[in-house]
N, CA, C and O of each residue as an XYZ file, in Angstrom:
968
protein
N     102.786     69.867    128.269
C     100.722     69.577    127.377
C     101.228     71.041    127.204
O     101.416     71.454    126.059
N     101.405     71.662    128.028
C     101.546     73.095    127.002
C     102.506     73.286    125.641
O     102.186     73.646    124.507
N     103.409     73.021    126.027
C     104.660     73.182    124.969
C     104.356     72.210    123.813
O     104.908     72.348    122.721
N     103.207     70.930    124.137
C     102.174     69.813    122.973
C     100.959     70.666    122.206
O     100.384     70.457    121.138
N     100.801     71.833    123.323
C      99.577     72.054    122.698
C     100.053     73.324    121.704
O      99.595     73.460    120.569
N     101.022     74.215    122.289
C     101.441     75.472    121.465
C     101.993     74.848    120.455
O     101.596     75.547    119.523
N     102.882     73.696    119.804
C     103.665     73.038    119.479
C     102.509     72.785    118.050
O     102.498     73.557    117.090
N     101.633     71.617    118.160
C     100.545     71.080    117.600
C      99.759     71.113    116.801
O      99.494     70.485    115.775
N      99.129     72.425    117.683
C      97.877     73.042    117.063
C      98.068     74.870    116.964
O      97.161     75.688    116.817
N      99.222     75.076    117.070
C      99.333     76.696    116.521
C     100.577     77.213    115.528
O     100.535     77.975    114.562
N     101.917     76.366    116.258
C     102.582     77.172    115.612
C     103.814     76.246    114.363
O     104.784     76.597    113.692
N     102.888     74.659    114.642
C     103.120     73.831    113.423
C     101.990     74.104    112.207
O     102.353     74.063    111.032
N     100.888     74.326    112.497
C     100.020     74.540    111.266
C     100.385     76.178    110.731
O     100.534     76.354    109.522
N     100.499     77.180    111.546
C     100.946     78.372    110.637
C     101.972     78.048    109.844
O     101.571     78.106    108.681
N     103.377     77.658    109.904
C     104.579     77.667    109.479
C     104.083     76.447    108.725
O     104.720     76.609    107.684
N     103.491     75.509    108.566
C     102.942     74.702    106.722
C     102.628     75.205    106.350
O     103.212     75.412    105.286
N     101.401     76.068    106.587
C     100.992     77.286    105.364
C     101.718     77.941    105.394
O     102.619     77.499    104.680
N     102.068     79.124    105.929
C     103.571     79.604    105.277
C     104.523     79.079    104.382
O     104.986     79.582    103.358
N     104.713     78.164    104.835
C     105.553     77.241    103.795
C     104.994     77.272    103.073
O     105.563     77.799    102.116
N     102.939     76.649    102.646
C     102.850     76.062    101.043
C     101.911     77.399    101.446
O     100.987     77.202    102.234
N     102.171     79.008    100.822
C     102.299     79.286    100.588
C     103.488     80.376     99.657
O     103.642     81.027     98.624
N     104.056     79.999    100.819
C     105.670     80.184     99.694
C     105.346     80.111     98.205
O     105.326     80.813     97.194
N     105.084     78.766     98.669
C     105.692     77.407     97.433
C     104.836     78.070     96.178
O     105.332     78.568     95.168
N     103.163     77.931     96.552
C     102.294     77.645     95.865
C     101.599     79.707     95.424
O     101.525     80.035     94.239
N     101.326     80.428     96.211
C     101.172     81.854     95.976
C     102.358     82.887     95.711
O     102.457     83.704     94.797
N     103.430     82.563     97.006
C     104.401     83.934     96.409
C     105.504     83.456     95.995
O     106.485     83.767     96.670
N     105.697     82.712     94.989
C     107.119     82.452     93.677
C     108.269     82.434     94.590
O     109.298     83.069     94.356
N     108.042     81.496     95.933
C     108.703     81.073     96.561
C     109.968     82.843     97.292
O     111.179     83.000     97.142
N     109.058     83.670     97.928
C     109.748     84.517     98.523
C     108.796     84.882     99.631
O     107.662     85.330     99.458
N     109.432     84.620    100.895
C     108.969     84.319    101.862
C     108.711     86.202    102.478
O     108.759     86.498    103.672
N     108.585     86.700    101.930
C     108.363     88.273    102.074
C     106.805     88.255    102.088
O     105.916     88.443    102.918
N     106.937     87.838    100.362
C     105.359     87.862    100.304
C     104.082     86.571    100.163
O     102.912     86.584     99.781
N     105.031     85.484    100.700
C     104.536     84.791    101.426
C     103.748     85.431    102.945
O     102.523     85.547    102.914
N     104.508     85.827    104.239
C     104.112     86.850    104.743
C     103.087     88.092    105.184
O     102.731     88.650    106.221
N     102.754     88.205    103.279
C     102.072     89.656    102.993
C     100.660     88.770    102.823
O      99.528     89.253    102.859
N     100.964     87.496    102.647
C      99.737     86.890    101.838
C      99.016     85.851    102.823
O      97.899     85.337    102.760
N     100.354     85.690    104.024
C      99.201     85.064    105.220
C      98.605     85.855    105.889
O      97.633     85.384    106.479
N      98.883     87.284    106.088
C      98.254     88.267    106.902
C      96.856     88.444    106.249
O      95.794     88.441    106.872
N      97.014     88.610    104.806
C      95.582     89.034    104.522
C      94.763     87.630    103.954
O      93.699     87.643    103.334
N      95.398     86.666    104.262
C      93.885     85.665    103.842
C      93.654     85.537    105.837
O      92.749     84.971    106.452
N      94.560     86.113    106.245
C      94.058     85.985    108.129
C      93.805     87.095    108.381
O      94.320     87.395    109.458
N      93.002     88.283    107.729
C      92.261     89.232    107.917
C      91.203     89.057    107.144
O      90.343     89.919    107.328
N      90.780     87.738    105.825
C      89.596     87.265    105.387
C      88.649     87.020    106.182
O      87.518     87.297    106.580
N      89.676     86.307    106.269
C      89.326     84.720    107.467
C      88.096     85.829    108.749
O      86.915     85.706    109.076
N      89.211     86.837    109.117
C      88.711     87.719    110.273
C      87.108     88.245    110.300
O      86.303     88.014    111.202
N      86.809     89.184    108.794
C      86.069     89.577    108.369
C      84.937     89.998    109.074
O      84.856     91.163    109.465
N      84.154     89.270    109.255
C      82.690     89.234    110.116
C      83.084     90.209    111.519
O      82.639     91.229    112.045
N      84.318     89.120    111.793
C      84.838     90.043    113.387
C      84.750     91.222    113.267
O      84.066     92.005    113.928
N      86.085     91.603    111.614
C      86.552     93.034    111.989
C      85.136     94.147    111.647
O      84.991     95.129    112.375
N      84.090     93.866    110.425
C      82.349     94.598    110.279
C      82.229     94.399    111.313
O      81.920     95.523    111.709
N      82.231     93.590    112.424
C      80.811     93.973    113.389
C      81.473     94.554    114.836
O      80.814     94.734    115.860
N      83.609     94.926    114.621
C      83.777     95.558    115.255
C      84.024     96.886    114.615
O      83.932     97.552    115.646
N      84.255     97.715    113.738
C      83.850     98.766    112.928
C      82.123     99.454    113.262
O      81.645    100.563    113.502
N      81.615     98.031    113.100
C      80.115     98.861    113.441
C      80.165     99.297    115.217
O      79.703    100.386    115.558
N      80.454     98.836    115.720
C      79.860     98.874    117.224
C      80.707    100.735    117.210
O      80.265    101.810    117.616
N      82.234    100.310    116.450
C      82.542    101.979    116.464
C      81.653    103.043    115.904
O      81.465    104.164    116.376
N      81.169    102.554    114.892
C      79.794    103.619    114.818
C      78.844    103.925    115.900
O      78.484    105.034    116.294
N      78.443    102.577    116.376
C      77.289    102.652    118.025
C      77.854    103.612    118.691
O      77.219    104.636    118.942
N      79.502    103.398    119.200
C      79.565    104.280    120.106
C      80.339    105.668    119.224
O      80.889    106.501    119.943
N      80.361    105.823    118.174
C      80.617    107.356    117.613
C      79.052    107.982    117.717
O      79.049    109.188    117.468
N      77.773    107.448    118.019
C      76.564    108.056    117.797
C      76.043    107.480    119.452
O      74.861    107.797    119.588
N      76.365    107.036    120.213
C      76.010    107.295    121.444
C      76.825    107.791    122.528
O      76.687    107.777    123.751
N      78.205    108.478    121.309
C      79.206    109.739    122.291
C      78.194    111.168    121.958
O      78.441    112.166    122.635
N      77.228    111.237    121.065
C      77.061    112.289    120.335
C      76.111    112.427    121.440
O      76.169    113.249    122.354
N      75.011    111.297    121.195
C      74.187    111.303    122.509
C      74.304    111.461    123.790
O      73.306    111.503    124.510
N      75.301    111.549    124.171
C      74.966    111.740    125.299
C      76.107    112.763    125.788
O      76.742    112.778    126.843
N      76.143    113.392    124.960
C      76.487    114.965    124.861
C      75.530    115.653    124.529
O      75.938    116.813    124.586
N      74.399    115.647    124.185
C      73.234    116.500    124.085
C      72.124    116.449    124.891
O      71.158    117.206    124.990
N      72.704    114.465    125.984
C      72.077    114.241    127.013
C      72.666    115.556    128.085
O      71.794    116.167    128.703
N      73.375    115.757    128.185
C      74.403    115.932    129.136
C      74.065    116.952    128.804
O      72.891    116.695    129.069
N      74.004    118.181    128.355
C      73.841    119.346    127.369
C      72.051    120.026    128.584
O      71.575    120.791    129.423
N      71.886    118.898    127.644
C      69.896    119.279    127.900
C      69.259    119.225    129.205
O      68.155    119.649    129.549
N      70.654    118.295    130.230
C      69.991    117.634    131.922
C      71.207    118.702    132.068
O      71.259    118.348    133.246
N      71.865    119.328    132.006
C      73.478    120.360    132.976
C      72.400    120.777    134.012
O      72.775    121.844    134.498
N      71.809    120.582    134.283
C      71.474    121.177    135.860
C      70.904    119.705    136.839
O      70.719    119.851    138.047
N      70.695    118.500    136.248
C      70.791    117.763    136.934
C      71.092    115.956    137.260
O      70.423    114.956    136.998
N      72.066    116.105    137.762
C      72.469    114.989    138.174
C      72.221    113.333    137.431
O      72.688    112.562    136.592
N      71.297    113.464    138.287
C      70.233    112.143    138.498
C      69.920    111.790    137.274
O      70.226    110.691    136.812
N      69.060    112.996    136.411
C      68.912    112.468    134.811
C      69.760    112.614    134.028
O      69.385    112.479    132.863
N      70.703    112.823    134.163
C      71.987    112.882    132.809
C      72.665    111.106    132.837
O      72.982    110.312    131.951
N      72.654    111.052    134.750
C      72.932    109.398    134.756
C      71.833    108.413    134.321
O      72.093    107.564    133.468
N      70.776    108.485    134.805
C      69.614    107.818    134.070
C      69.889    107.539    132.583
O      70.203    106.498    132.005
N      69.641    108.981    132.076
C      69.626    109.181    130.486
C      70.500    108.340    129.905
O      70.172    107.473    129.095
N      72.541    108.727    130.596
C      72.512    108.088    129.770
C      73.212    106.397    130.220
O      74.210    105.857    129.741
N      72.586    106.051    130.930
C      72.132    104.741    131.315
C      71.231    104.240    130.209
O      71.559    103.088    129.925
N      70.588    104.515    129.745
C      69.663    104.173    129.001
C      70.070    104.080    127.845
O      69.702    103.187    127.081
N      71.012    105.124    127.505
C      71.953    105.113    125.919
C      72.602    103.691    125.451
O      72.674    103.043    124.407
N      73.114    103.547    127.049
C      74.414    102.811    126.732
C      73.063    101.433    126.771
O      73.723    100.574    126.187
N      72.292    101.041    126.939
C      71.463     99.973    127.289
C      70.802     99.936    125.397
O      70.498     98.924    124.766
N      70.769    100.934    125.062
C      70.070    100.958    123.699
C      70.667    100.674    122.906
O      70.165     99.989    122.015
N      72.280    101.135    122.833
C      73.283    100.665    121.820
C      73.624     99.591    122.081
O      73.425     98.845    121.122
N      74.036     99.120    122.881
C      74.921     96.876    123.108
C      75.652     97.183    123.064
O      75.902     97.055    121.866
N      76.751     97.773    123.651
C      78.598     98.150    122.676
C      78.740     97.013    123.005
O      77.935     96.473    123.765
N      79.776     96.400    122.518
C      80.315     95.274    123.071
C      81.807     95.048    122.362
O      81.963     94.801    121.166
N      82.931     95.191    123.401
C      84.091     95.163    122.500
C      84.851     93.766    121.882
O      85.732     93.922    121.036
N      84.511     92.510    122.296
C      84.702     91.355    122.265
C      85.311     91.175    120.597
O      86.497     90.849    120.534
N      84.521     91.383    119.166
C      84.671     91.172    118.625
C      86.493     91.778    118.147
O      87.537     91.263    117.748
N      85.981     93.144    118.505
C      88.136     93.747    118.258
C      88.633     93.401    119.083
O      89.807     93.350    118.715
N      88.549     92.898    120.639
C      90.043     91.963    120.922
C      89.663     90.957    120.279
O      89.347     91.589    119.271
N      89.478     90.133    120.072
C      89.880     88.564    119.490
C      90.572     89.292    118.578
O      91.723     89.566    118.920
N      90.042     89.876    117.015
C      91.051     89.945    116.281
C      91.879     90.529    116.374
O      92.775     90.325    115.554
N      92.137     91.880    117.692
C      93.540     91.756    118.219
C      94.044     90.443    118.680
O      94.837     89.772    118.020
N      93.809     90.271    119.243
C      93.891     88.986    120.198
C      94.938     88.324    119.156
O      96.140     88.538    118.997
N      93.801     87.203    118.330
C      94.444     86.936    117.202
C      95.608     87.293    116.372
O      96.361     86.426    115.929
N      95.751     88.404    116.178
C      96.802     89.343    115.183
C      98.127     88.973    116.608
O      99.035     88.142    116.576
N      97.861     89.671    117.412
C      99.150     89.487    118.116
C      99.604     87.732    118.236
O     100.752     87.421    117.919
N      98.605     86.643    118.716
C      99.173     85.475    118.504
C      99.844     85.260    117.510
O     100.842     84.563    117.698
N      99.608     85.700    116.256
C      99.946     85.345    114.611
C     102.120     86.059    114.872
O     103.266     85.675    114.635
N     101.471     87.086    115.405
C     103.015     87.505    115.867
C     103.865     87.169    116.429
O     105.007     87.382    116.022
N     103.539     86.341    117.891
C     104.676     86.310    118.008
C     104.741     84.542    117.961
O     105.513     83.870    118.646
N     103.717     83.988    116.965
C     104.087     82.963    116.440
C     105.536     82.728    115.022
O     106.318     81.816    114.754
N     105.243     84.186    114.416
C     106.412     84.589    113.252
C     107.626     84.712    114.284
O     108.659     84.175    113.884
N     107.702     85.437    115.783
C     108.090     84.897    115.786
C     109.046     84.021    115.920
O     110.143     84.160    115.379
N     108.749     83.106    116.600
C     109.005     81.999    116.872
C     109.880     81.515    116.367
O     110.999     81.160    116.736
N     108.942     81.482    114.787
C     109.009     80.609    113.843
C     110.995     81.119    113.024
O     111.729     80.291    112.486
N     111.391     82.882    113.244
C     112.540     82.904    113.402
C     113.610     82.968    114.190
O     114.824     83.112    114.050
N     112.821     82.820    115.083
C     113.817     82.277    116.798
C     114.521     81.463    115.888
O     115.622     81.681    115.382
N     113.453     80.100    115.668
C     114.039     78.756    115.983
C     114.590     78.457    114.394
O     114.996     77.336    114.087
N     114.569     79.221    113.734
C     115.491     79.157    112.455
C     113.675     78.775    110.975
O     112.467     78.612    111.144
N     114.641     78.814    109.697
C     113.849     77.761    108.528
C     114.574     77.572    107.674
O     114.743     78.231    106.648
N     115.263     76.290    108.158
C     116.099     76.381    107.636
C     116.741     75.146    107.746
O     117.014     75.168    108.946
N     117.339     73.668    107.162
C     117.984     72.256    107.354
C     116.624     71.425    108.262
O     115.429     71.431    107.963
N     117.173     70.873    109.218
C     116.174     70.011    109.140
C     114.880     70.144    110.011
O     113.781     69.591    109.959
N     115.608     71.387    111.091
C     113.971     72.055    110.937
C     112.856     72.167    111.043
O     111.930     72.187    111.854
N     113.311     72.299    109.234
C     111.966     72.723    108.223
C     111.250     71.430    107.716
O     110.080     71.429    107.334
N     112.091     70.281    107.749
C     111.466     69.349    107.344
C     110.902     68.300    108.606
O     110.302     67.266    108.314
N     111.109     68.608    109.729
C     110.680     67.689    110.977
C     109.310     68.505    111.417
O     108.476     67.962    112.142
N     109.135     69.926    110.895
C     108.091     70.939    111.190
C     106.958     70.679    109.604
O     105.750     70.915    109.589
N     107.432     70.374    108.915
C     106.615     70.532    107.511
C     105.657     69.056    107.728
O     106.178     68.091    108.287
N     104.067     68.990    107.176
C     103.254     67.470    107.090
C     104.244     67.513    105.921
O     104.933     68.338    105.320
N     103.896     65.888    105.903
C     104.188     65.003    104.898
C     103.381     65.515    103.086
O     103.818     65.001    102.056
N     102.322     66.465    103.067
C     101.503     66.904    102.141
C     102.030     68.391    101.849
O     101.464     69.194    101.107
N     103.194     68.612    102.551
C     103.902     70.285    102.381
C     104.570     69.451    101.691
O     104.489     68.239    101.890
N     105.459     70.079    100.620
C     106.213     70.276     99.796
C     107.750     70.812    100.255
O     107.799     71.857    100.903
N     108.920     70.151     99.946
C     110.476     70.691    101.343
C     110.942     71.621     99.612
O     111.255     71.206     98.496
N     110.721     73.287    100.345
C     110.950     74.355     98.860
C     112.494     73.651     98.579
O     113.003     73.363     97.496
N     113.087     73.471    100.073
C     115.166     73.584     99.587
C     115.218     75.223    100.572
O     114.197     75.856    100.842
N     115.677     75.362    100.703
C     116.535     76.758    100.876
C     115.690     77.930     99.953
O     115.516     78.414     98.835
N     115.221     77.970    101.783
C     114.212     79.632    101.217
C     114.423     80.445    101.038
O     115.555     80.802    101.364
N     114.019     80.881    100.739
C     114.381     82.695    100.371
C     113.939     84.186    100.681
O     113.174     84.889    100.021
N     114.800     84.574    102.178
C     113.685     85.214    103.220
C     114.721     86.445    102.506
O     115.759     86.745    103.096
N     114.333     87.149    101.147
C     115.071     88.046    101.350
C     113.813     89.079    100.033
O     113.351     88.522     99.037
N     113.531     90.466    100.369
C     112.505     90.943    100.326
C     112.598     92.326     99.821
O     112.485     93.289    100.578
N     112.896     92.490     97.984
C     113.279     93.536     97.684
C     114.942     94.190     98.024
O     115.303     95.366     98.074
N     115.673     93.026     98.208
C     117.101     93.270     98.603
C     116.980     93.223    100.571
O     117.818     92.867    101.399
N     116.024     93.581    100.685
C     115.817     93.629    102.744
C     116.196     92.158    103.213
O     116.253     91.415    102.234
N     116.443     91.581    104.281
C     116.488     90.009    104.643
C     115.518     90.172    105.655
O     115.825     91.210    106.241
N     114.412     89.638    106.210
C     113.024     89.453    106.754
C     113.366     89.508    107.838
O     112.898     90.299    108.657
N     114.229     88.701    108.058
C     114.767     87.970    109.463
C     115.624     88.837    110.538
O     115.836     88.553    111.716
N     116.080     90.034    109.765
C     117.300     91.155    110.063
C     116.641     91.840    110.489
O     115.787     92.499    109.896
N     116.985     91.837    112.055
C     117.125     93.253    113.276
C     117.671     94.567    112.906
O     118.391     94.767    111.927
N     117.162     95.715    114.013
C     117.452     96.731    113.267
C     117.334     97.678    111.990
O     117.876     98.697    111.562
N     116.142     96.621    111.544
C     116.272     97.172    110.034
C     115.072     99.366    110.142
O     113.861     99.238    110.320
N     115.443    100.405    110.058
C     114.935    101.407    110.532
C     114.302    101.718    109.421
O     113.488    102.636    109.515
N     114.539    100.870    107.690
C     113.724    101.200    106.760
C     112.458    100.979    106.847
O     111.594    101.828    107.066
N     112.236     99.297    106.599
C     110.503     98.961    107.176
C     109.528     99.451    108.316
O     108.297     99.440    108.334
N     110.770    100.047    109.614
C     109.860    100.308    111.135
C     109.709    101.954    110.758
O     108.760    102.663    111.094
N     110.756    102.328    110.063
C     110.104    103.571    109.685
C     109.212    103.658    108.540
O     109.631    104.753    108.165
N     108.408    103.403    107.779
C     107.553    102.490    107.048
C     106.389    102.929    107.651
O     105.721    103.962    107.615
N     106.314    101.613    108.347
C     105.058    100.957    108.886
C     105.149    102.635    110.261
O     104.020    103.121    110.322
N     105.733    103.084    110.793
C     105.813    104.224    111.986
C     105.116    105.485    111.381
O     104.375    106.380    111.789
N     105.718    105.117    110.197
C     105.225    106.502    109.741
C     103.112    107.099    108.800
O     102.378    108.073    108.629
N     103.239    105.101    108.460
C     101.578    105.274    107.239
C     101.287    105.172    108.784
O     100.072    104.970    108.783
N     101.753    105.196    110.318
C     100.631    104.806    111.323
C     100.029    106.110    111.943
O      98.850    106.383    112.168
N     101.514    107.061    112.219
C     101.036    107.865    111.992
C     100.082    109.235    110.735
O      99.320    110.201    110.771
N     100.736    108.502    109.934
C      99.305    109.681    108.796
C      98.199    108.434    109.268
O      97.237    109.029    109.753
N      98.008    107.283    109.309
C      96.562    106.822    108.945
C      96.067    106.938    110.534
O      94.854    107.054    110.702
N      96.953    106.915    111.744
C      96.183    108.049    112.690
C      95.681    109.876    112.960
O      94.865    110.239    113.807
N      96.375    110.731    112.058
C      96.123    111.587    112.251
C      94.688    111.824    110.986
O      94.147    112.923    111.105
N      94.362    111.318    110.367
C      92.985    111.505    109.836
C      92.033    110.720    110.038
O      90.870    110.850    109.656
N      92.350    110.142    110.456
C      90.893    109.109    112.455
C      90.564    110.058    112.766
O      89.388    110.419    112.747
N      92.032    111.090    113.342
C      91.581    112.018    114.266
C      90.774    112.719    113.868
O      89.621    112.671    114.299
N      91.230    113.709    112.775
C      90.430    114.967    112.175
C      89.347    114.391    111.184
O      88.599    115.086    110.497
N      89.374    113.136    111.214
C      87.836    112.825    110.704
C      86.434    113.057    112.107
O      85.233    113.154    111.857
N      86.926    113.088    113.206
C      85.821    113.305    114.132
C      85.730    114.718    114.095
O      84.598    115.192    114.000
N      86.887    115.627    114.162
C      86.989    116.702    114.453
C      86.850    117.201    115.557
O      86.150    118.208    115.666
N      87.531    116.582    116.763
C      87.473    117.060    117.661
C      89.160    116.716    118.173
O      89.289    115.504    118.342
N      90.335    117.427    118.426
C      91.151    116.910    118.908
C      91.772    118.078    120.050
O      91.771    119.307    120.134
N      92.304    116.906    120.877
C      92.197    117.869    122.462
C      93.758    117.603    122.632
O      94.400    117.550    121.584
N      94.377    117.446    123.721
C      96.324    117.701    123.800
C      96.506    115.985    124.344
O      97.502    115.284    124.164
N      95.472    115.668    124.911
C      95.305    113.302    124.580
C      95.977    113.126    123.181
O      96.917    112.496    122.696
N      94.640    114.346    122.628
C      95.187    113.132    120.936
C      97.027    113.047    120.164
O      97.701    112.209    119.566
N      97.197    114.535    120.678
C      98.086    115.093    120.086
C      99.662    114.340    120.428
O     100.592    113.973    119.709
N      99.373    114.332    122.127
C     100.581    113.251    122.593
C     100.582    112.282    121.760
O     101.603    112.005    121.131
N      99.057    111.377    121.564
C      99.021    109.941    121.030
C      99.435    109.736    119.902
O     100.348    108.913    119.840
N      98.982    110.340    118.635
C      99.400    110.963    117.430
C     101.282    111.039    117.297
O     101.959    110.780    116.302
N     101.611    111.349    118.256
C     103.444    111.214    118.380
C     104.225    109.986    118.903
O     104.987    109.198    118.342
N     103.741    110.102    120.260
C     103.942    109.271    121.081
C     103.997    107.247    120.276
O     104.729    106.273    120.095
N     102.534    107.814    120.080
C     102.473    106.042    119.597
C     103.186    105.673    118.604
O     103.753    104.606    118.838
N     103.399    106.097    117.602
C     104.127    105.965    115.987
C     105.728    105.901    116.730
O     106.470    105.134    116.116
N     106.193    106.388    117.604
C     107.832    106.705    117.703
C     108.050    105.509    118.632
O     109.091    104.874    118.800
N     106.679    105.308    119.283
C     107.119    103.714    120.593
C     106.955    102.645    119.711
O     107.559    101.607    119.983
N     106.023    102.702    118.372
C     106.137    101.323    117.001
C     107.108    101.235    116.943
O     107.819    100.386    117.482
N     107.543    102.507    115.947
C     109.296    102.511    115.266
C     110.458    101.818    116.634
O     111.090    100.764    116.576
N     110.439    102.471    117.373
C     111.085    101.867    118.877
C     110.990    100.063    118.557
O     111.938     99.279    118.601
N     109.718     99.779    118.275
C     109.445     98.222    119.334
C     109.776     97.976    117.743
O     111.003     97.895    117.684
N     109.158     97.805    116.282
C     110.094     97.058    115.145
C     111.203     97.180    115.196
O     111.853     96.135    115.164
N     112.075     98.705    115.317
C     113.188     98.331    114.690
C     114.209     97.477    116.294
O     115.430     97.365    116.399
N     113.498     97.184    116.950
C     114.520     96.033    118.102
C     114.361     94.433    117.451
O     115.314     93.675    117.270
N     113.004     94.136    117.166
C     111.891     93.106    116.493
C     112.898     92.720    114.511
O     113.612     93.590    114.011
N     112.715     91.660    113.977
C     112.699     91.345    113.003
C     112.146     92.189    112.179
O     111.165     92.910    112.359
N     112.934     92.047    111.112
C     111.480     93.373    110.127
C     110.206     92.404    109.550
O     109.346     92.948    108.856
N     110.117     91.087    109.828
C     108.647     90.481    108.865
C     107.738     90.739    110.176
O     106.690     90.106    110.306
N     108.222     91.831    111.303
C     106.961     91.928    112.044
C     106.780     93.453    111.596
O     105.773     94.028    112.009
N     107.730     94.193    110.737
C     107.255     95.469    110.300
C     106.131     95.638    109.262
O     105.287     96.517    109.089
N     106.609     93.736    108.226
C     105.638     94.033    107.251
C     103.993     92.868    107.543
O     103.191     92.749    106.618
N     103.828     92.364    108.492
C     102.992     91.746    109.274
C     101.773     92.831    109.192
O     100.726     92.897    108.547
N     102.550     93.806    110.352
C     102.079     94.746    110.729
C     101.364     96.254    109.555
O     100.270     96.789    109.737
N     102.265     96.584    108.541
C     102.005     97.433    107.633
C     100.557     96.642    107.211
O      99.427     97.093    107.401
N     100.915     95.300    106.569
C     100.232     94.735    106.265
C      98.570     95.246    106.194
O      97.712     95.634    105.401
N      98.873     94.848    108.054
C      97.196     94.497    108.740
C      96.640     96.087    108.970
O      95.439     96.220    109.209
N      97.275     96.972    108.918
C      97.263     98.141    108.917
C      96.496     98.622    107.053
O      95.358     99.005    106.780
N      97.600     98.398    106.204
C      96.865     99.068    105.284
C      94.966     97.870    104.843
O      93.932     98.080    104.210
N      95.303     97.201    105.322
C      93.519     95.860    105.181
C      93.207     96.676    106.159
O      92.571     97.545    105.564
N      93.248     97.126    107.841
C      92.564     97.963    108.234
C      91.728     99.032    107.607
O      90.532     98.872    107.365
N      92.329    100.022    107.376
C      91.921    101.157    106.873
C      91.257    100.896    105.137
O      90.497    101.728    104.642
N      91.544    100.063    104.638
C      90.751     99.668    102.422
C      89.261     99.371    103.594
O      88.111     99.788    103.460
N      89.752     98.652    104.522
C      87.791     98.034    105.088
C      86.896     99.559    105.687
O      85.692     99.708    105.473
N      87.963    100.850    106.639
C      87.313    101.783    107.011
C      86.734    102.296    106.088
O      85.575    102.691    106.216
N      87.530    102.423    104.758
C      87.092    103.463    103.876
C      86.598    102.743    103.229
O      85.555    103.370    103.043
N      86.434    101.460    102.440
C      85.069    100.799    101.975
C      83.900    101.188    102.810
O      82.972    101.852    102.349
N      83.958    100.689    104.282
C      82.556    101.360    104.984
C      81.959    102.259    105.204
O      80.739    102.355    105.335
N      83.395    103.662    105.329
C      82.926    105.184    105.332
C      81.490    105.140    103.776
O      80.311    105.491    103.832
N      82.434    104.463    102.364
C      82.056    105.382    101.682
C      80.657    104.691    101.135
O      79.935    105.263    100.318
N      80.271    102.951    101.876
C      79.359    102.953    101.728
C      78.047    103.467    102.396
O      77.013    103.429    101.729
N      78.028    103.875    103.480
C      77.036    104.523    104.579
C      77.177    106.430    103.937
O      77.143    107.334    104.773
N      77.287    106.667    102.804
C      77.111    108.827    102.949
C      75.742    109.006    103.778
O      75.488    110.211    103.762
N      74.833    108.359    104.439
C      74.307    108.923    104.876
C      74.455    109.254    106.053
O      73.747    110.075    106.636
N      75.992    108.265    106.828
C      76.471    108.890    108.008
C      76.950    110.115    107.996
O      76.849    110.834    108.990
N      77.467    110.470    107.003
C      78.679    111.554    106.397
C      77.182    112.942    106.154
O      77.458    113.891    105.421
N      76.677    112.926    106.385
C      76.052    113.859    106.526
C      75.608    114.728    107.848
O      74.969    114.003    108.610
N      75.738    115.901    108.286
C      75.607    116.852    109.483
C      74.249    116.236    109.782
O      73.662    115.668    108.861
N      73.746    116.295    110.886
C      71.965    116.521    111.342
C      70.966    117.790    111.637
O      71.068    118.865    112.229
N      70.083    117.184    111.006
C      69.396    119.189    111.342
C      69.664    119.928    112.747
O      69.418    121.016    113.269
N      69.978    119.340    112.901
C      70.229    119.327    114.360
C      71.612    120.832    114.279
O      71.585    121.990    114.696
N      72.557    120.099    113.608
C      73.423    120.895    113.990
C      74.742    119.901    114.240
O      75.908    120.293    114.281
N      74.241    118.387    114.411
C      75.321    117.258    114.902
C      77.213    116.970    114.026
O      77.739    117.071    112.918
N      77.441    116.726    114.918
C      78.784    116.830    114.027
C      78.518    115.635    113.167
O      77.600    114.893    113.516
N      79.135    115.380    112.191
C      78.660    114.021    111.726
C      79.611    112.528    111.740
O      80.833    112.385    111.738
N      78.655    111.655    111.753
C      78.945    110.057    111.834
C      80.403    109.451    111.220
O      80.433    109.210    110.013
N      81.225    109.283    111.777
C      82.163    108.425    110.936
C      82.783    106.711    111.167
O      82.919    106.013    112.172
N      83.029    106.510    109.845
C      83.414    104.708    110.438
C      84.856    105.413    110.567
O      85.825    104.768    110.968
């Protein structure tokens, strides 16, 4: 039952979508087909991504307001707890949008892994394709000289990990508060990402790198679209960033 649901409603639709993009948009380059699939997926998830960004902004504002409250009532624990409770209720921060976006992206990563695990040539392709999807024949898996199904690719895993490192550094510096845990995160998270992506097929690096670029472009647009959030308030509070 579960295998039928997984194949008919998840694996087969994604595989057919990938092949349709390969034939009609990506000029028969499977690497670019994965890039386009990632972009289209993020466009579909855009409403949830925007909601997640707004929640991030609310969380930042709630944190600043909580810090002021804790300082104002530093000698009154009861007043601190009551103020924090009111702040949390005021901003109504819910992580569900971010969880859904991350969950769907993780699902696609697993599905792409299965696509390359089961193979993308011969009878398997023909059996998996819908009748309305043209069979493209031999599928081009080369992406600028790299086989996207090949494991132990340090080049694309390294690019993805390095970009993640730069993106994390910029995001943390924008928050204008760096502690020891942030330093550990900046170093260890990209290293862990590099190790995992090195072990997996190169297509995972391509998918994650495209996702990171899309997310950062969205954050940049949101940041530029709300200049008022970047100003320091009259009481000297830190600026709020998206």
